C-alpha positions, 0 to 999 in steps of 0.5 A: 685103840678106841678110834680103831674100835670106832672105825671097825664098828662103823664099817660093820654098821655099814655092812649091816645096813647093806645087808638090811637094805638088800634083804630085809627092806626088800620085803618091807617096802612101802609102794616099792620104795625102800629107805636109804639108811646110808644117808642116815649113817653118813649124816650121823658120822658127819654130825658126830665126828669131823668134816673129813671123816664124814666126807671120807666115810661118805665117799667110801660107802658110796664107792662100795654101793657103786661097785655093788649096785650102780651102773656108773662108778661115782654117783653114790660116792659123790652124793654120800660124800656131799652129805657127809660134808654137809653134816659137818656144816649142820653140826656147826649151825644146829644142835644135835640134842633135839630130836626134831633138829635131827629129823630136819637134818635127816629130811634135808639130807634125804632131799639133797641126796636124792635130788643130787643123785637123780641129777647125776644119773640124768646127766651121766646115764641119760635117764628119762625125766619122770618128775611125778614118779621121782616126787612120789619116791622122794616123799615115801623115802623121806617118810621112811627115813624119818620113821627110822630116824625116830626109832634109831635116835636114842642109839644114834645119840648115845654112840654119836656122843661117844664118837664126838668125845673121842674125836673132838674132845671137850671143846664145847666153849671153843666151838662157839667162839 
């Protein structure tokens, strides 16, 4: 029952983030660049749940974005699925207790996600390579994502540990051995 409630909350959170991305942040953007809250959500799910759940939610959210926003089906799905998979690797190698560590994970996920998405769009959609514009957009998006990660960190940590206890249990010693 608790796992079903967790899944419902995560799906409603993804829909809320889509609403915020499409409406609220279109007004409050920095130099025309909006944050990518889906990267933070997928990172959060992968960190606090399992590799399978992080990847599955990343692919699911990515497919939703591909159908609603994308020109090509699969670009966001592959990118967010990869971020969900990498988040589980981050979980095994780094601590989630430090705000700085979470910020570095959000920084790395944003960079990896945007570069990979840009490469896929370049390969499949044959977009023009504009490195200076891409670097500017990437830097602004990183700053925006890091600011939102700092603001949302207490909520992310509290709900994340609840998810972790439900899915992973209390396996703190076996995690390191």
